C-alpha positions in Angstrom: -29.3 20.8 6.6 -30.8 17.5 5.3 -29.7 18.4 1.7 -26.2 19.2 2.8 -26.0 15.9 4.6 -27.2 13.9 1.7 -24.6 15.8 -0.5 -21.9 14.7 1.9 -23.1 11.1 1.8 -23.2 11.2 -2.0 -19.7 12.7 -2.5 -18.2 10.6 0.3 -19.5 7.4 -1.2 -18.4 8.5 -4.7 -14.8 9.5 -3.4 -14.6 6.3 -1.3 -15.6 4.0 -4.2 -13.1 5.8 -6.4 -10.3 5.3 -3.8 -11.4 1.6 -3.4 -11.3 1.0 -7.0 -7.8 2.7 -7.6 -6.4 0.9 -4.5 -7.7 -2.5 -5.7 -6.2 -2.0 -9.2 -2.8 -0.9 -7.6 -2.9 -3.8 -5.3 -3.5 -6.2 -8.2 -0.7 -4.6 -10.2 1.8 -4.9 -7.3 0.8 -8.5 -6.6 1.2 -9.4 -10.4 4.7 -7.9 -10.4 5.7 -9.6 -7.2 4.6 -12.9 -8.6 6.4 -12.3 -11.8 9.6 -11.4 -9.9 9.4 -14.5 -7.7 8.7 -16.8 -10.8 11.4 -15.3 -12.9 14.2 -15.1 -10.1 13.0 -17.7 -7.6 12.3 -17.1 -4.0 15.9 -17.6 -2.7 17.4 -14.9 -5.1 14.6 -12.4 -4.1 15.1 -13.0 -0.4 18.9 -12.9 -0.7 18.6 -9.5 -2.6 16.5 -8.0 0.1 19.0 -9.2 2.8 21.9 -7.8 0.8 20.2 -4.5 0.6 19.4 -4.6 4.4 22.8 -5.7 5.8 24.7 -2.3 5.0 21.6 -0.5 6.6 21.8 -2.6 9.7 25.5 -1.9 9.9 24.9 1.9 9.7 22.7 1.9 12.7 19.4 1.0 14.2 17.7 4.3 13.4 18.6 4.1 9.7 17.6 0.4 9.6 14.2 1.2 11.1 13.8 4.2 8.6 14.7 1.7 5.8 12.1 -0.9 7.0 9.3 1.6 7.5 10.0 3.4 4.2 9.8 0.2 2.3 6.8 -1.2 4.2 4.9 2.1 3.6 5.8 1.9 -0.2 4.4 -1.6 -0.4 1.3 -1.0 1.7 0.0 2.3 0.4 -2.5 0.7 -1.9 -3.9 -1.1 1.0 -4.1 2.2 3.0 -5.8 3.7 -0.1 -8.6 1.0 0.1 -8.9 1.5 3.9 -9.4 5.2 3.4 -11.9 4.6 0.6 -13.9 2.3 2.8 -14.0 4.9 5.6 -15.2 7.5 3.1 -17.8 5.3 1.7 -19.3 4.6 5.0 -19.9 8.2 6.1 -23.3 8.1 7.9 
């Protein structure tokens, strides 16, 4: 029993550290591309592009607008969720 618990801790820590590393790498890549886009196009152009993409969705209905916002939020936040999952796995008692 003790050996299987130690194996669970070992593999959980290993998987957690792998997820944390991958998530941190992807967060860095996303931040780098976002900074490059803002630098190249300017903040106003970037915000106006987001608003122009959102206006037809808002016109279509609240449900579709909520779906659009949630979809884009999850796409941009999934590396953070990966780091959170890795942290939980690494802390298996």
